[in-house]
Structures are given as structure tokens and as C-alpha cells.
C-alpha positions in Angstrom: 13.4 -4.8 17.3 12.8 -1.6 15.2 11.1 1.8 15.2 7.7 3.3 14.1 7.6 6.9 12.8 4.2 8.2 13.6 2.6 11.6 13.1 0.2 13.5 15.4 -2.0 13.9 12.3 -1.8 13.6 8.5 0.6 16.2 6.8 3.0 16.8 9.7 6.0 15.4 7.8 6.4 11.8 8.8 7.2 10.8 5.2 9.9 13.5 5.1 11.3 12.2 8.5 11.3 8.7 7.4 13.0 9.4 4.1 15.6 11.5 5.9 16.4 8.7 8.2 16.6 6.1 5.2 18.7 8.5 3.1 21.2 9.1 5.9 21.6 5.3 6.6 22.0 4.7 2.8 24.7 7.4 2.6 26.5 5.6 5.5 26.2 2.4 3.7 23.9 0.8 6.4 21.2 -1.6 5.5 17.6 -1.0 6.5 14.3 -2.8 5.9 11.4 -0.2 5.6 7.6 -1.0 5.9 4.5 1.2 5.6 1.4 0.9 7.6 -1.8 0.8 5.5 -2.6 0.3 1.9 -0.5 3.1 0.4 1.6 2.4 -2.8 3.5 5.4 -3.3 5.5 5.9 0.1 6.9 2.3 -0.4 8.3 3.4 -3.7 10.5 6.1 -2.1 11.4 3.6 0.6 12.6 1.0 -2.0 14.6 3.5 -4.0 16.5 4.6 -0.9 16.9 1.1 0.6 17.4 -1.1 -2.6 14.8 -3.4 -1.0 11.0 -3.8 -1.6 9.1 -2.0 1.2 6.1 -4.1 2.6 2.7 -2.9 3.7 1.6 -3.8 7.3 -2.2 -3.7 6.9 -4.3 -6.0 9.1 -7.5 -4.8 7.3 -6.4 -6.2 3.9 -4.6 -9.2 5.6 -4.6 -10.2 9.2 -2.9 -9.5 12.4 -0.9 -12.7 12.1 0.1 -11.8 8.5 1.4 -8.4 9.7 3.6 -10.2 12.4 4.9 -12.8 9.8 5.7 -10.1 7.3 7.6 -8.0 9.7 9.5 -11.0 11.1 10.4 -12.3 7.7 11.7 -9.3 6.0 13.6 -7.6 8.9 15.8 -10.6 9.8 18.6 -10.0 7.3 19.1 -6.2 7.8 20.8 -4.3 10.7 17.8 -1.9 11.0 14.0 -1.9 10.6 11.9 1.3 10.2 8.1 1.5 9.9 6.3 4.6 8.5 2.9 5.1 10.1 -0.3 6.2 8.4 -2.4 9.3 9.2 -2.4 10.3 12.8 -1.1 7.8 15.4 -4.4 6.6 16.5 -6.4 7.0 13.4 -7.6 3.6 12.0 -10.3 2.1 9.7 -13.7 3.7 9.9 -12.5 6.2 12.7 -11.6 3.3 15.0 -8.4 1.7 16.1 -8.1 -1.2 13.6 -5.3 -0.8 11.2 -4.0 2.4 12.9 -0.2 3.1 13.6 -1.0 2.4 17.3 -2.6 -0.9 16.5 0.7 -1.8 14.6 3.0 -0.6 17.4 1.0 -2.7 19.9 1.0 -5.7 17.6 4.8 -5.6 16.9 5.8 -4.4 20.4 7.6 -1.4 18.7 8.4 2.0 20.2 7.1 5.1 18.5 8.7 8.3 17.5 6.0 11.1 17.2 6.5 13.6 14.5 4.9 16.9 15.5 4.3 19.9 13.1 5.6 22.7 15.3 5.2 25.5 12.7 2.4 27.3 14.8 3.1 26.0 18.1 5.2 26.9 21.2 4.0 25.8 24.8 1.0 24.0 23.5 3.4 21.4 22.2 3.7 19.9 25.6 -0.1 19.3 25.9 -0.1 17.4 22.5 2.8 15.2 23.2 1.6 14.5 26.8 -1.8 13.6 25.4 -0.4 11.2 22.8 1.9 9.6 25.5 -0.9 8.7 27.9 -4.0 8.1 25.6 -3.0 4.4 25.3 -0.6 2.9 27.9 0.2 0.0 25.5 1.7 2.4 23.0 5.0 3.4 23.9 5.8 6.9 22.5 9.5 6.8 23.2 10.6 10.0 21.4 9.6 13.1 19.6 10.6 14.9 16.4 10.0 18.4 16.0 9.3 19.4 12.5 9.2 22.8 10.8 11.0 24.8 13.5 11.1 28.3 12.5 14.3 29.8 14.2 16.8 29.3 17.2 14.3 31.1 19.4 11.4 29.0 18.4 13.6 25.9 19.0 14.3 27.1 22.5 10.8 27.7 23.2 9.7 24.2 22.2 12.5 22.5 24.2 11.6 24.5 27.2 7.9 23.4 26.9 8.9 19.7 26.6 11.5 19.8 29.5 9.0 18.9 32.3 7.9 15.8 30.4 11.4 14.3 30.2 10.8 12.8 26.8 13.7 12.5 24.4 13.7 15.0 21.4 15.3 12.8 18.9 15.2 15.2 15.9 14.6 18.8 15.1 14.1 19.7 11.4 13.8 23.4 10.3 11.1 24.8 8.3 12.5 24.3 4.9 10.6 24.2 1.5 13.5 22.3 -0.2 12.6 19.0 1.5 8.9 19.1 0.4 8.0 16.4 -2.1 5.7 17.4 -4.8 2.0 15.9 -4.8 -1.1 15.9 -6.9 -4.7 14.6 -6.9 -3.8 11.3 -5.5 -0.8 12.1 -3.2 2.9 12.3 -3.7 4.2 12.2 -7.4 5.8 8.7 -7.7 9.6 8.3 -7.9 9.7 7.5 -11.7 8.3 10.9 -12.5 10.8 12.9 -10.5 14.1 13.4 -12.5 15.7 15.3 -9.6 15.1 12.6 -7.2 18.8 11.8 -6.6 19.5 15.5 -5.5 16.5 15.6 -3.3 17.7 12.4 -1.6 21.1 13.8 -1.3 19.7 16.8 0.4 17.5 14.6 2.7 20.6 12.6 3.7 22.6 15.6 4.8 19.5 16.8 6.7 19.0 13.5 8.3 22.6 13.1 9.4 22.7 16.5 10.8 19.3 16.9 12.5 18.7 13.6 14.4 20.1 12.0 17.5 21.7 8.8 16.1 23.1 7.6 19.4 19.4 7.3 20.5 18.1 6.0 17.2 20.5 3.4 16.3 20.0 0.8 19.1 16.1 1.2 18.8 16.3 0.8 15.0 18.3 -2.4 15.3 16.1 -5.2 14.0 17.6 -7.9 16.0 16.6 -11.5 15.9 13.8 -11.7 18.4 10.5 -12.8 17.1 7.3 -10.7 17.4 5.1 -13.6 15.9 4.0 -14.8 19.5 0.8 -13.8 20.7 0.7 -10.1 22.1 -1.5 -9.4 25.0 -2.6 -6.3 23.2 -4.2 -8.3 20.5 -5.5 -11.2 22.6 -9.3 -11.4 22.2 -9.6 -11.9 26.0 -7.9 -8.6 26.7 -8.7 -6.4 23.6 -12.2 -6.5 22.1 -10.9 -5.1 18.9 -9.9 -8.5 17.7 -13.5 -9.8 18.1 -15.2 -10.2 14.8 -18.4 -8.8 16.3 -16.6 -5.5 16.9 -14.2 -5.5 14.2 -15.3 -6.8 10.7 -11.9 -7.2 9.4 -11.5 -10.3 11.6 -14.7 -12.1 10.5 -13.9 -15.8 10.4 -15.7 -16.1 7.1 -12.8 -14.2 5.5 -10.2 -16.0 7.5 -6.9 -16.3 5.4 -4.8 -19.3 4.4 -1.4 -19.4 6.2 1.3 -18.8 3.5 3.5 -21.0 5.6 1.3 -23.7 4.2 1.3 -22.3 0.7 1.9 -25.8 -0.8 -1.3 -27.2 0.5 -3.3 -24.4 -1.4 -1.6 -24.9 -4.9 -3.9 -26.5 -7.3 -2.6 -29.6 -9.0 -2.5 -28.0 -12.6 0.2 -25.7 -11.3 2.7 -28.4 -10.2 5.3 -29.8 -12.4 4.2 -28.4 -15.7 6.6 -25.6 -16.4 6.5 -21.9 -15.5 3.5 -19.7 -16.5 4.5 -16.5 -18.4 2.7 -13.5 -16.8 3.0 -10.2 -18.3 3.2 -7.4 -15.6 2.3 -3.9 -16.9 5.0 -1.7 -15.5 6.0 1.7 -16.4 5.2 5.4 -15.4 1.4 5.0 -15.9 1.2 1.5 -14.2 3.3 0.9 -11.0 0.8 0.2 -8.1 1.7 -3.4 -7.0 2.0 -4.9 -3.5 5.5 -6.8 -3.5 3.8 -9.6 -1.6 1.5 -10.2 -4.6 4.4 -10.4 -6.9 6.3 -12.6 -4.5 3.3 -14.9 -4.3 2.9 -15.2 -8.0 6.7 -16.1 -8.3 6.5 -18.7 -5.6 3.6 -20.3 -7.4 5.7 -20.7 -10.3 5.0 -17.7 -12.5 7.6 -16.1 -14.6 7.0 -12.3 -14.2 7.4 -10.5 -17.6 7.4 -6.8 -17.4 6.0 -4.8 -20.3 5.2 -1.2 -20.9 1.8 0.1 -22.2 3.6 3.5 -22.9 6.6 2.2 -24.8 6.1 -1.4 -26.2 4.7 -1.8 -29.7 3.5 -5.3 -28.9 2.9 -7.5 -25.9 5.7 -10.0 -25.1 5.5 -13.3 -26.8 4.0 -16.5 -25.5 2.2 -14.9 -22.5 -0.3 -17.0 -20.5 -1.8 -14.3 -18.5 -1.6 -10.4 -17.7 -1.6 -8.5 -14.6 -2.4 -4.6 -15.0 -2.0 -2.9 -11.7 -3.1 0.6 -10.8 -1.3 3.9 -11.4 -2.0 7.1 -13.3 -3.2 6.4 -16.8 -5.2 9.7 -16.7 -1.9 11.6 -16.7 -0.5 9.6 -19.6 -3.7 9.2 -21.5 -2.5 10.9 -24.8 0.6 8.7 -24.8 -1.4 5.5 -24.2 -3.8 6.4 -27.0 -1.0 7.2 -29.4 0.4 3.6 -28.9 -2.2 2.2 -31.2 -0.2 -1.0 -32.3 -0.1 -2.2 -28.7 -3.7 -1.3 -27.9 -4.9 -3.4 -31.0 -2.4 -6.2 -30.2 -3.6 -6.3 -26.6 -7.3 -6.2 -27.7 -6.8 -9.1 -30.0 -5.0 -11.2 -27.4 -7.7 -10.6 -24.8 -10.3 -11.7 -27.4 -8.7 -14.9 -27.6 -9.4 -15.5 -23.9 -6.1 -14.4 -22.4 -6.8 -14.2 -18.6 -6.2 -10.7 -17.2 -6.4 -9.1 -13.9 -6.9 -5.4 -14.0 -7.0 -3.1 -10.9 -8.2 0.5 -11.0 -5.9 2.1 -13.6 -5.7 -1.2 -15.3 -9.5 -1.1 -15.6 -9.3 2.4 -17.0 -6.9 1.3 -19.8 -8.9 -1.7 -20.8 -12.0 0.4 -21.3 -13.2 2.0 -24.5 -12.0 5.5 -23.6 -10.6 7.6 -20.8 -11.7 11.3 -20.2 -8.7 13.1 -18.6 -8.6 15.8 -16.0 -8.8 18.5 -18.8 -12.0 16.9 -20.3 -10.2 15.4 -23.3 -11.4 11.8 -24.2 -8.7 9.4 -25.5 -9.3 6.0 -27.0 -8.0 3.1 -24.8 -7.9 -0.7 -25.4 -11.7 -1.3 -25.9 -11.7 -4.8 -24.2 -14.3 -3.8 -21.7 -17.8 -2.4 -22.9 -17.4 0.8 -20.6 -15.6 4.1 -20.5 -14.1 5.9 -17.6 -13.8 9.6 -16.9 -12.0 11.8 -14.2 -14.3 13.6 -11.6 -13.5 15.9 -8.7 -14.7 13.3 -6.3 -12.4 11.2 -4.4 -13.5 7.6 -3.8 -11.4 6.4 -0.9 -11.5 3.7 1.8 -11.6 -0.1 2.6 -14.3 -2.2 0.9 -15.6 -5.6 1.8 -16.2 -7.3 -1.4 -18.3 -10.3 -2.2 -17.9 -12.0 -5.5 -21.3 -12.0 -7.4 -20.0 -14.6 -9.9 -17.2 -16.9 -10.5 -14.2 -15.1 -12.0 -10.6 -16.0 -12.8 -9.6 -14.7 -9.4 -12.6 -15.6 -6.9 -15.4 -18.1 -6.8 -18.8 -16.7 -6.4 -19.8 -15.8 -2.8 -16.3 -15.6 -1.6 -15.4 -12.4 0.4 -12.2 -10.3 1.0 -11.2 -6.9 2.1 -9.8 -4.5 -0.5 -9.2 -0.7 -0.8 -10.3 1.9 -3.3 -8.5 5.1 -4.0 -9.4 6.9 -7.3 -11.1 9.9 -8.8 -12.4 8.3 -12.0 -15.8 6.4 -12.5 -17.0 4.0 -15.0 -19.7 5.6 -17.2 -21.5 2.4 -18.1 -22.5 0.0 -15.3 -21.9 -3.7 -15.8 -24.9 -5.8 -16.6 -23.5 -8.6 -14.5 -21.3 -7.0 -11.8 -18.2 -8.6 -10.5 -18.5 -7.5 -6.8 -20.9 -6.4 -4.2 -18.8 -4.0 -2.0 -19.5 -2.4 1.4 -17.4 0.3 3.0 -15.8 -0.3 6.4 -18.3 0.8 8.9 -17.8 4.0 10.8 -16.9 3.2 14.6 -20.1 3.4 16.7 -22.4 3.9 13.7 -25.8 2.0 14.1 -26.8 1.6 10.4 -24.7 -0.6 8.2 -22.9 1.1 5.2 -24.8 0.9 1.8 -24.0 -1.9 -0.7 -22.6 -1.1 -4.2 -22.3 -3.2 -7.3 -19.0 -2.9 -9.1 -16.4 -4.3 -11.3 -16.3 -6.4 -14.7 -15.9 -10.0 -15.3 -15.9 -9.9 -19.2 -14.7 -13.0 -21.1 -11.5 -13.9 -19.1 -11.0 -10.3 -17.6 -11.3 -9.6 -14.1 -11.5 -5.7 -13.8 -12.2 -3.7 -10.6 -11.5 -0.4 -8.9 -10.7 -2.4 -5.7 -7.1 -3.1 -5.0 -6.5 -6.5 -3.3 -3.5 -7.6 -1.2 -3.0 -11.3 -1.6 -0.6 -12.0 1.2 -2.9 -13.8 3.4 -5.0 -15.2 0.7 -2.8 -17.3 -1.8 -5.9 -19.1 -3.0 -6.5 -16.1 -5.2 -3.4 -16.0 -7.2 -3.5 -19.8 -7.2 -6.9 -19.6 -8.9 -5.7 -17.0 -11.4 -2.6 -19.0 -12.4 -4.7 -22.2 -12.8 -6.7 -20.2 -15.4 -3.5 -19.1 -17.1 -2.3 -22.7 -17.2 -5.6 -23.8 -18.8 -5.3 -21.0 -21.3 -1.6 -22.2 -22.1 -2.8 -25.8 -22.6 -5.8 -24.7 -24.9 -3.8 -22.3 -27.0 -2.6 -23.3 -30.5 
């Protein structure tokens, strides 16, 4: 089965609770598969370090309900326990609606929910909050509560007294403790690669997790089991739930219907079969580390050899590459070091000039531009492969985007559509003359006027560069198309 850790709102400590549970299980030597609701990259990094396994995103906006079920089923099967960390508040979904919310995933996978409540400024009002969350949606089983940031024994007694009439299990009580707080910055938590004291933090969380939770209650509910959740769930049947209707939820539009990865072989283009492995360079270091494991899994299944390289530390690209994948990350924080690595920048620019296919998402786009102006206003030279520059701003660009390809690219044919996600504080200072995408935000629930359209992204030579992050799990035709171009580059190279 498994268990979902949800928050009554953002910032209540659901990530701390999740990590404390994972750390405790690791210290006991017990295997667990972790998942994350939504498009986030950083929380799954922490999950992966603790569990030794990739953590997978459960996001029906970027993929589909069927893919979420298959993904959860596939990856939980060979571990004793499964734990899902929610996103935002329990009922907060895309556009202020339900779609993609933690509650949506709980219904979809038939999983019980543990609700984390920030009790720092609460006493008897706690009961009203918990009671409201229990009864707002009868199809969501709020099975237990974790009380976080409890100030004292007296405070603890007041909170337990308030909950007593509700007869809901209190499965964890965590004290108010600054030592468990993970550092954050302009785009969320500081990634794992930048925290030298991470082992000590995890040891502390493990001790906290072993001491502060009711493991007799948790263990049987965390047990992943062998039962499948891939069958139709009444909560997501169009006849019983209008949220699955494309007219009420644009993420289910049949025009963007996905290819079933179980039939992956049917989607593989002929040039990819039986002609050797494609060497694909994956930019991976402290500056570039935003990749969905599903994307990398698909590339490997399609025959690519994934070759890691570091824009920060390598003097040249790896030899004999047929393509590049530059994910997102934090190039703005490492702009000086990226600029100082001039030999690699020059090598990369020359290789791209020969037509080497390259996918660049967000931070990758920033790196391939002419320059990057950082948070302090300093401008640094970058690769120069794109005729634009980027600069950091105070404004956060955040949200799901429906993208339509304005032209053929190495990833998408003209007119094709897919849902993606943006999360950045930088902007491109020169607009593309021939944009890659037309993008449209996810509509706000109940809003009558459609969201405005925006032109975005670069298709320059053999580069596909955009601020929009894409999850390919339900769309294997995208990496197939990309690797076909990589194969053609390999065949035409001297």
C-alpha cells in the first residue's frame, strides 16, 4: 500500500517529517521507495540520498493519471515500504483547483494520508483544522496526524486534549527545533550537493524520527505490498468525477494524450534500432542537477549511453558525443566559476556549431546564452551558442504551462502540445525572432477569461532551449525524436 505525508498548507514541515521517517528507516537498514507529488526537483534529491534509490514525481498534469498509477506500482514493488511526500496544502492543486493536488494523488492511489500541522501558534483550534481536513472530501482518508513545532510539555498536553474528542491517531509529535531546519534560498531548499554537513543533519533527523513517531502505527501502513493500484479508481472515473473531463480539466485534453510506455517499442523510430548506442552527454554537477529520473530512464531504455560531464570542472566535453542534455539548476550561483572555465565554454560552442543536438532546460538555456547577470548584478560570459543573454530578477516565474511547438525542433514537431512547468527568476533579454513555443498558463479554477499566451524558447541550429521543464514519462515520442536526431548527427559526422 504506502502512505502519503501531507501538509495543511505549505511550510508546515512535511519535508522535515518525510526526511525524518526516511532517515529513521535508513538507520534501521529498512528499504523504502520515496515519491514526490508535483514537479519539484529538490525534495527528491534529499529522498534519493537517504534511500539510495531515485525518487519519482507523481504529477498528473505533466504526465497523466494512468502514468501516475503505473509509476507508483512499478517502483514500489521491490521495497518493503513506500512513502509519498505531498505538495503545498493537502487540497491545493493546479490553478487553485484539485487537479494534481496531494488529495488527488491520495484518491488516485487509494492511499491513507498523514496530515502534518504546524502547531507553533495553536492550541484548541487544532481540532477545528484537523476536523475540517478530515471531512472536506470523504474520498480522502486522513488517517493520522503529526503535530509539528510543539513548544513544551504543557503545549503538548493542550494539543492532545483538543484532539481527543476526534479519536484520530496522533502518529508523531515533533518539538520546535531550529536544528532540523534545512537552509533555503530564492528557489527553495539548498540542494544536497551544496550541504557539506548533510550526513550530520540526517543523523539528527534519524534520531528524531526514531524517537518521535508511533512506528507500530506507521509500519503496517507504509508497507508497500503487492496489490496493484493500476485498476480504475472510482474517484477518477469520468462518470463519477468531472475533474477527469477534458472540458473541466485541460490537463486531460485528448489532443495531448500520451503514449503508453508499456508499448514503448512501438514508438521507437527505426533509426534507433540495431545501430549501436548513442553517446549522450548529461551536464551534471552542483550547477546543473535538475533531471526527472523518468527522463533519464527513458533515454537509457531507448538505447542511449548516458555520459555525465561537468560544466564547472571539465576542461573539455567527453569524446565522441552524439548529443547533449543540459538540465536546470543554479548556474546563477556558480556564474563566476562557469565563466572561468573558458576552455570548456569554447569547446562546447565549437561542438554546437557543428550541429551537435542539444536539449537545454532553464539553467541549461542560461548557460548556452552569451552572458548571465547574477543576483548581485555582475555579468559573466557564458557559452555564447544562443543569440541572447539572461539576467536575474526579483520576479518569480512559476507554474504549469501548456506549450505548443511553433516550429519543428529536435524534440517536437510543429503544432504538437504538451504540459510543462516553469520555475525561475531569470529572464532572456533578447526575444527570439522565431520562437520555439507558444505557452499558456494553467487556467485558474472558475476563471472565465483564458490565460494570456506567451512566445518563448529558442530553436537555434540544433539546439532546443526553453525555460519550460518537461517530464517525458508519458511522452516517449519526445526522447525518441531527440535520439533520432542524435543518430543522424553521428552518421553524418566525419
